[in-house]
BALOBA-1460 file (C-alpha; in Angstrom, 3 decimals):
// residues 140
<rec num="1" residu="m" x="23.997" y="-11.152" z="-25.741"/>
<rec num="2" residu="e" x="21.141" y="-11.653" z="-28.182"/>
<rec num="3" residu="e" x="21.722" y="-15.402" z="-28.178"/>
<rec num="4" residu="e" x="21.558" y="-15.509" z="-24.358"/>
<rec num="5" residu="l" x="18.270" y="-13.593" z="-24.367"/>
<rec num="6" residu="r" x="16.834" y="-15.895" z="-27.019"/>
<rec num="7" residu="e" x="17.843" y="-18.920" z="-24.946"/>
<rec num="8" residu="r" x="16.166" y="-17.504" z="-21.800"/>
<rec num="9" residu="l" x="12.972" y="-16.696" z="-23.695"/>
<rec num="10" residu="s" x="12.762" y="-20.186" z="-25.146"/>
<rec num="11" residu="r" x="12.967" y="-21.998" z="-21.799"/>
<rec num="12" residu="g" x="9.911" y="-24.150" z="-21.320"/>
<rec num="13" residu="d" x="9.845" y="-24.071" z="-17.512"/>
<rec num="14" residu="i" x="9.157" y="-20.347" z="-17.292"/>
<rec num="15" residu="w" x="6.381" y="-20.550" z="-19.906"/>
<rec num="16" residu="g" x="4.858" y="-23.528" z="-18.097"/>
<rec num="17" residu="r" x="4.852" y="-21.486" z="-14.897"/>
<rec num="18" residu="a" x="3.233" y="-18.620" z="-16.782"/>
<rec num="19" residu="l" x="0.351" y="-20.927" z="-17.737"/>
<rec num="20" residu="y" x="-0.063" y="-21.962" z="-14.098"/>
<rec num="21" residu="m" x="-0.016" y="-18.299" z="-13.108"/>
<rec num="22" residu="v" x="-2.834" y="-17.510" z="-15.526"/>
<rec num="23" residu="f" x="-4.820" y="-20.468" z="-14.204"/>
<rec num="24" residu="f" x="-4.320" y="-19.337" z="-10.598"/>
<rec num="25" residu="a" x="-5.185" y="-15.745" z="-11.469"/>
<rec num="26" residu="i" x="-8.579" y="-17.050" z="-12.614"/>
<rec num="27" residu="a" x="-8.863" y="-19.230" z="-9.480"/>
<rec num="28" residu="y" x="-8.040" y="-16.154" z="-7.358"/>
<rec num="29" residu="s" x="-10.817" y="-14.207" z="-9.039"/>
<rec num="30" residu="v" x="-13.348" y="-16.991" z="-8.446"/>
<rec num="31" residu="a" x="-12.218" y="-17.379" z="-4.821"/>
<rec num="32" residu="g" x="-12.607" y="-13.622" z="-4.307"/>
<rec num="33" residu="t" x="-16.172" y="-13.774" z="-5.598"/>
<rec num="34" residu="v" x="-16.953" y="-16.705" z="-3.300"/>
<rec num="35" residu="v" x="-15.506" y="-14.777" z="-0.334"/>
<rec num="36" residu="t" x="-17.723" y="-11.793" z="-1.193"/>
<rec num="37" residu="l" x="-20.794" y="-14.050" z="-1.171"/>
<rec num="38" residu="l" x="-19.663" y="-15.646" z="2.104"/>
<rec num="39" residu="v" x="-19.302" y="-12.202" z="3.668"/>
<rec num="40" residu="i" x="-22.862" y="-11.285" z="2.679"/>
<rec num="41" residu="f" x="-24.376" y="-14.571" z="3.886"/>
<rec num="42" residu="q" x="-22.401" y="-14.528" z="7.127"/>
<rec num="43" residu="f" x="-23.438" y="-10.932" z="7.832"/>
<rec num="44" residu="l" x="-27.081" y="-11.835" z="7.280"/>
<rec num="45" residu="a" x="-26.747" y="-14.908" z="9.508"/>
<rec num="46" residu="i" x="-25.285" y="-12.825" z="12.328"/>
<rec num="47" residu="l" x="-27.817" y="-10.066" z="11.792"/>
<rec num="48" residu="f" x="-30.816" y="-12.389" z="12.092"/>
<rec num="49" residu="t" x="-29.562" y="-15.092" z="14.468"/>
<rec num="50" residu="r" x="-26.894" y="-13.187" z="16.449"/>
<rec num="51" residu="k" x="-24.590" y="-16.142" z="15.827"/>
<rec num="52" residu="a" x="-22.192" y="-17.003" z="13.018"/>
<rec num="53" residu="n" x="-22.839" y="-19.928" z="10.714"/>
<rec num="54" residu="e" x="-20.027" y="-22.333" z="11.635"/>
<rec num="55" residu="p" x="-19.749" y="-24.106" z="8.243"/>
<rec num="56" residu="l" x="-19.468" y="-20.700" z="6.544"/>
<rec num="57" residu="l" x="-16.767" y="-19.689" z="9.033"/>
<rec num="58" residu="k" x="-14.773" y="-22.830" z="8.231"/>
<rec num="59" residu="l" x="-15.202" y="-22.372" z="4.476"/>
<rec num="60" residu="g" x="-14.202" y="-18.716" z="4.709"/>
<rec num="61" residu="n" x="-11.139" y="-19.628" z="6.742"/>
<rec num="62" residu="n" x="-10.097" y="-22.295" z="4.216"/>
<rec num="63" residu="i" x="-10.656" y="-20.021" z="1.219"/>
<rec num="64" residu="s" x="-8.587" y="-17.317" z="2.933"/>
<rec num="65" residu="a" x="-5.739" y="-19.812" z="3.349"/>
<rec num="66" residu="y" x="-6.165" y="-20.874" z="-0.302"/>
<rec num="67" residu="i" x="-5.963" y="-17.263" z="-1.477"/>
<rec num="68" residu="g" x="-2.778" y="-16.905" z="0.572"/>
<rec num="69" residu="q" x="-1.307" y="-19.963" z="-1.166"/>
<rec num="70" residu="i" x="-2.205" y="-18.512" z="-4.562"/>
<rec num="71" residu="l" x="-0.605" y="-15.178" z="-3.735"/>
<rec num="72" residu="r" x="2.602" y="-16.838" z="-2.514"/>
<rec num="73" residu="f" x="2.792" y="-18.812" z="-5.761"/>
<rec num="74" residu="q" x="1.973" y="-15.782" z="-7.943"/>
<rec num="75" residu="t" x="4.644" y="-13.661" z="-6.261"/>
<rec num="76" residu="f" x="7.331" y="-16.360" z="-6.725"/>
<rec num="77" residu="n" x="7.624" y="-16.943" z="-2.971"/>
<rec num="78" residu="t" x="6.999" y="-20.663" z="-3.448"/>
<rec num="79" residu="e" x="7.022" y="-23.212" z="-6.216"/>
<rec num="80" residu="t" x="4.331" y="-25.306" z="-4.526"/>
<rec num="81" residu="k" x="1.217" y="-25.092" z="-6.642"/>
<rec num="82" residu="p" x="-2.035" y="-24.588" z="-4.697"/>
<rec num="83" residu="f" x="-5.170" y="-26.739" z="-4.990"/>
<rec num="84" residu="p" x="-5.967" y="-28.668" z="-7.264"/>
<rec num="85" residu="f" x="-2.267" y="-29.525" z="-7.618"/>
<rec num="86" residu="s" x="-1.862" y="-29.930" z="-3.865"/>
<rec num="87" residu="s" x="-4.273" y="-30.632" z="-1.028"/>
<rec num="88" residu="w" x="-7.039" y="-28.214" z="-0.087"/>
<rec num="89" residu="p" x="-6.117" y="-26.165" z="3.012"/>
<rec num="90" residu="e" x="-7.926" y="-27.400" z="6.119"/>
<rec num="91" residu="e" x="-7.711" y="-24.600" z="8.653"/>
<rec num="92" residu="e" x="-9.398" y="-24.801" z="12.045"/>
<rec num="93" residu="v" x="-11.630" y="-21.952" z="13.154"/>
<rec num="94" residu="q" x="-9.953" y="-20.262" z="16.091"/>
<rec num="95" residu="d" x="-11.732" y="-18.761" z="19.088"/>
<rec num="96" residu="n" x="-14.468" y="-16.650" z="17.564"/>
<rec num="97" residu="r" x="-16.819" y="-14.434" z="19.537"/>
<rec num="98" residu="w" x="-19.541" y="-14.797" z="16.899"/>
<rec num="99" residu="l" x="-19.878" y="-18.525" z="17.595"/>
<rec num="100" residu="q" x="-21.211" y="-17.802" z="21.064"/>
<rec num="101" residu="d" x="-24.795" y="-16.819" z="21.815"/>
<rec num="102" residu="n" x="-24.777" y="-13.019" z="21.952"/>
<rec num="103" residu="s" x="-28.427" y="-12.536" z="22.914"/>
<rec num="104" residu="s" x="-27.427" y="-11.546" z="26.450"/>
<rec num="105" residu="t" x="-25.487" y="-8.559" z="25.099"/>
<rec num="106" residu="d" x="-28.729" y="-7.031" z="23.817"/>
<rec num="107" residu="t" x="-30.167" y="-6.707" z="27.297"/>
<rec num="108" residu="v" x="-26.893" y="-5.401" z="28.671"/>
<rec num="109" residu="s" x="-26.607" y="-2.751" z="25.989"/>
<rec num="110" residu="n" x="-30.177" y="-1.576" z="26.592"/>
<rec num="111" residu="d" x="-29.651" y="-1.390" z="30.347"/>
<rec num="112" residu="a" x="-26.422" y="0.510" z="29.889"/>
<rec num="113" residu="t" x="-28.250" y="3.408" z="28.220"/>
<rec num="114" residu="e" x="-30.589" y="3.915" z="31.180"/>
<rec num="115" residu="p" x="-29.001" y="5.578" z="34.219"/>
<rec num="116" residu="e" x="-28.749" y="3.580" z="37.407"/>
<rec num="117" residu="p" x="-30.257" y="5.138" z="40.562"/>
<rec num="118" residu="d" x="-26.736" y="6.013" z="41.761"/>
<rec num="119" residu="d" x="-25.899" y="7.565" z="38.401"/>
<rec num="120" residu="e" x="-28.730" y="10.105" z="38.417"/>
<rec num="121" residu="p" x="-27.591" y="13.713" z="38.186"/>
<rec num="122" residu="d" x="-27.549" y="15.664" z="41.445"/>
<rec num="123" residu="d" x="-30.560" y="17.951" z="41.512"/>
<rec num="124" residu="g" x="-29.443" y="19.723" z="44.662"/>
<rec num="125" residu="s" x="-31.961" y="17.948" z="46.902"/>
<rec num="126" residu="g" x="-29.292" y="17.646" z="49.561"/>
<rec num="127" residu="d" x="-28.614" y="13.914" z="49.872"/>
<rec num="128" residu="e" x="-25.116" y="14.789" z="51.033"/>
<rec num="129" residu="p" x="-25.028" y="16.090" z="54.649"/>
<rec num="130" residu="d" x="-22.013" y="18.396" z="54.248"/>
<rec num="131" residu="a" x="-23.268" y="20.159" z="51.131"/>
<rec num="132" residu="e" x="-24.708" y="23.607" z="51.698"/>
<rec num="133" residu="p" x="-27.639" y="24.794" z="49.594"/>
<rec num="134" residu="d" x="-26.812" y="27.724" z="47.323"/>
<rec num="135" residu="s" x="-29.030" y="30.103" z="49.293"/>
<rec num="136" residu="e" x="-27.172" y="29.486" z="52.558"/>
<rec num="137" residu="r" x="-23.640" y="29.883" z="51.179"/>
<rec num="138" residu="p" x="-21.869" y="33.034" z="52.234"/>
<rec num="139" residu="v" x="-21.335" y="35.594" z="49.497"/>
<rec num="140" residu="q" x="-17.755" y="36.722" z="49.095"/>
């Protein structure tokens, strides 16, 4: 039993993978920091321009895919090593509402807070012909 354990512990392939795992743990940490910076810059871009920065969207999408590759490797779900040992993920940005000009939504949202003439509360002025004023209603 002790000999079998010693043989398993001396296998070079598992220790080589351990070195890759340490390397990719560092790469994961760096990628997480880059994503945090991308989030801040993208938020500021949308805040000031009302539109997302397309190159930042693409970079964020690719880094997200890269982080997914790292996590699959780290959790032993694949033996394929992520970038730089394989190609960088090139993901396309899908339909994204922040790529469109959203300046028209500002005017809509402001108009939505003001009541329309039809939405005004009924003040009892008698616009409806079959409504009786309170003073003319019979008391029961």
